[in-house]
N, C-alpha and C positions, 0 to 999 in steps of 0.2 A: 369072605368069598369076593372076587375081583368084580369089579364093574365095567371092565374094559369091553367084554363082548357086548353089553350094551351101550357103549358109548361108539364103539364103531357101527351098531346097527342104526344108531341116529344120524351118525355123520355120512354114511354110504348114500343115501338118499339124497344128501347135498351135493358130496364131493363128485359122483357120478356125473350129474348134467352139467356142473361147473366145469370138470374136466374135458366134457365132451365140448361143450361151447369154446373152450380154449383151443382144443385140437382143430374144431370147426374153422374157426378164426385164424389160426397159423396157415391151415389148408388153403383157404379164401385169399389169403394175404398172399402166399406164394403163387397161386394161380394168376391173380391179378397182375402179379409182377411178369409171369411168364406171359400172358396176352398182352401187355404192354409193350413186352420186347419183340413182338413182331408184326409184321404187316397187318393192317384191318382185315383184309380178308383172310389171312391164316388164323387171326386171332378168332373170327366166326367160324371157320372149321374145327380148330379146337375145341371151343366152347362146346359145339354139337356131337363130337365125338366124345367129349369126356361126360358131357349129359347121358348118352347113350349107353357108355360104359357105366355109370354108376346107377342107372334104372335097371339095367340089366343084373347088376351085384345086387341092389335092393330086392329085386324079385327074387333073386335066389337065396337070400338071407329070409324073406318074408315067408318064403314056402317051407321051410323048416317046422316042425311040430313044436320045438321049443327056442326061442329065441335067448340066448346068453350072453352075458357080458363080453366074453370071447366072442362070439359072432358080430356082435355090434361092433368091437374093437378091428375084426377083421374087415368088416364093411368100411370102415372110417380110413384104414390102411388103404384098401383095393382103390377107394375113391382118390383118396391123394396119389397114389401110385398111377393112375390112370390118367388124370390130369397132368403130372409131372413128365410122365412119358410121352404123352400126345404133344406137349408145349417142346420138350427137348428135339424129338423129330422135326417139329415145325422149324425150329431155330436152326437146326442142322441142314434141313432141304431148303428151306426158304429162303432163311437168313434173316438179320434184323432189319427193321424198317428203315428206309432212306431218311436221313435229315430233311427236317425242311430249309428250303433256300431261302435266306435272307432277301426281301425286296430291292430290287435295283430303284436308287433313289434319281430322280429328274426333275428340273424344275421347268417352268414355262408360264409366261406373263402376258396377259394383254394390257400394254400401257393406255393412256389415256389416248382414244383416237384412235384405236385398233381397229375399229371398224373400216376405216379406210387405209390406215398405215400398216395392219397387220400385227402379228404376234412380234413378242421381244426378238425372237429368231425364228428363221424358216427352216432350221435344220438342229435336230435332236440325235443323239447317239447314246443306244442304251446295250444291256448285257442280253445276247440272245439266250434263249431258253432258261429265263429267269423272270419270276413276278417283278413287276413294276410299280413303284409308288410315284406316280405322275403327281407334282405340286404344282395345280393351276392358281396363278395369282390374278384374279381378274382387279385391275387397277383403274378400270374405267367407270367413272361414277354415273350409277344410274342405267346403265348398259348390261345387258345378259349377253355373255358369251360362254360356250363350251368347248369341249375338245374332240374330235371325233377321228378316229383312227381306222384305214381304210385296207383291205388286203393287200393292194397293189398300188404301184406308185401313182396312181390318179383315182379321183373319185368315182371312176367308171367300175371299180372293184368292189365288192361286198364289204359291209360294213363290219369289223372287228370288235370296235369300242365306240361307245356313245355316251360321253360323260354327261351328267347332270348342268343344265344351265345355271349359271350363279349370276347374280346381278351384282357389279362392283359397287364400292370395293369391298372385295370377299375373297378368301382361298378356300379353296377345295384341293383334297387329295384322292386322286383318282386310284384305286386299285386295277392294275391293267394286267390280264393274265398274260403269262411268258409267249414273248415272240420266236419264233424260228429265225434263222440268220437269213437277212435280206433287207430290201428296201419298203417302206411303207409310205404313205400319204396320208398326211393328217389335215384337217381344216376346222373352223367355228361353223357348226351346222347354222347358225343364224345369218353369218356373213361368209359364205361358204367360197366365193370368190377372192375375197382380198385378203382372208386371214388364212393361209395356207403355211405348209411345209412337208419336211420330209424326215422320216425317223430310219435310220441306220441300225440294223441289230445285228452284232458282231460277237463272238465269243470271247474275246479279249476286252472289250469295252469296259473299263471300272471306273475311270473318271478320277481326276483330283481337284482339290481345292486348296486356291493361295487367296490369304488375307492380306488386304493392302490398307495397312492404319499407319498414321504419322509420316506420312510420304515413306513407305519402308514396306516391302513385301515380309512375309513373317518365315520365308525360307530361302536360300540361295540354292536349291536343289530341288529339282522336279523330277521324277523317275515314272517314264511311259514305257508302255509293251512294245516291242519293236513290230513294225508291219501290220499294225491294228489300229483302225480309228477308236478313237474316246473320247470323252470330254473334260473339258477343263472348267472349272466354277470360280470366278472371280468375285469375291466378297470383299466389295469397296465400302471401307467405313470413314473414308474420308470426304470431305464436300468436294474436295480437288476432283479434276478429271483424271482418271488411271486407265489403262489398259495393259495388256501381256501379248508382247509378240515373241515368236522363234526365230533367230536368224541360225544361219549355216555356223558364222564363229563371232567370235565378239568385236569383230570389224563392223557388224552390222550393216553391212553393204550390201546393196540390191534388195531386192523385193524379199519380204520374210516368207518364213515356209508358214506360219501360221499367224494370225493377227485378228484384231475387232476393233472398232472405233472405239476412243476413249469414251467414259461415260462417268457422270459424277454420282457421289454416295450420299446418304448409306443406301447401296443396293447390291443385291446379290444376282449374278446373271450367268447362266452357263453356255458354253460353245462347244461346237465339235472339233474335234482337232483331228487332222487327215494323217492317215498312217503314215508313218515315219521310219526310215530304215536303221538298222541298228547303228549307234553312233553316239558321240557327245555335241551338243548344240549351246548355243547361247540364247538367253531369254532376258527381255528388259520391259519396261514401261517407257514407250516412245515419248511420252511427256516429260516424264522425269528419270533420265537415262542411268542416274544412280541407284535406281530399284533395278536389280539386275542378278544374275545367276546361270547356273548350269543346268540344262537337262541332258538328263541321261536315259538313253533309250535303248532297251537292252531286251532279250527273248524272254517270254513268259507273259503272265500277268503282271500289272505294276504291284510292288509290293507294299504300298501304302500310298497313303494320300501326301501331297506337296506341303499342305498346310495342317498343322498340329490342330488349329481350333476349327470347329464347326463353323457352318456358314451363319452368320447372324440375322437378324430381322433386318430385311430390306425396305425402305419407305416407297411409296409410288413412285414411279419415275420411269423414263423410258431409255433402253440402250439399244443401239442396231445391232444388226446381225453379224455374226462371225464371219471371215473370208480366210479360205485356204492360203490365198495368196494376195498380194497387195500391198500399198502401203499403208501405215498406221497413224 
């Protein structure tokens, strides 16, 4: 006489719950993928719809006089179907979630004596409608400084952002909410009359970084967006003074279209570049004219940074503000 029926009777109590757990796990995994693929509000709505549907099916199954294996299987299938259907409709109607935008990096320093001489620059350029990582480098020993951003062009406007006061030497990265296109005023809350500046938020502000090392730039070509203010960061890794000026052509005659005062390294500083029309221009270090190259100004956002190397660690020091016009 075969003992197969006896073995099956012993295995069924184990296989049924294990199989049910596997099915439930697969359903939960699939449902979680659906919830992660839609916007947060849509995920909440899907979860509520699925919960109501599952409760309704469970109530129907429980109302039967005898709950069989087939009824339980139908319940699991119905629950999975409701969840997937709700998710599919949400994805088709609402669409997938928007990707989070990377924060726009910008640097600002308070050099030694900033309470009387001001920030390292009085003009910053950022990308509008994008989160901002404002790296504030307080190089003023034993003195507290911060950064406040105002909604308008002066401190009579409401405060949009008020950074933590830090005592130098210290560095703090302030997370700033996206700014709509426009012009904003910033200052130090502790020294509001001497430490001031303007932030320009525009759609095409992307910023480029150029490294100066061993009396040479790391690139001979810089690409900028046409008719759009942007930011140029100079990472000066030499103890010698360097700057970067943009001229109409390689004769470097007349006033530069963009320049800032040379400063010694090691130091990293950023400067706002005014909007330039589409064309090709010439750039150089005015202290070392052999450090030169071409500026390509073309429509659309800048395709990449001018320098391949990221900004290095700068030591405390002071560099003057950028100037869109004037000699270097």
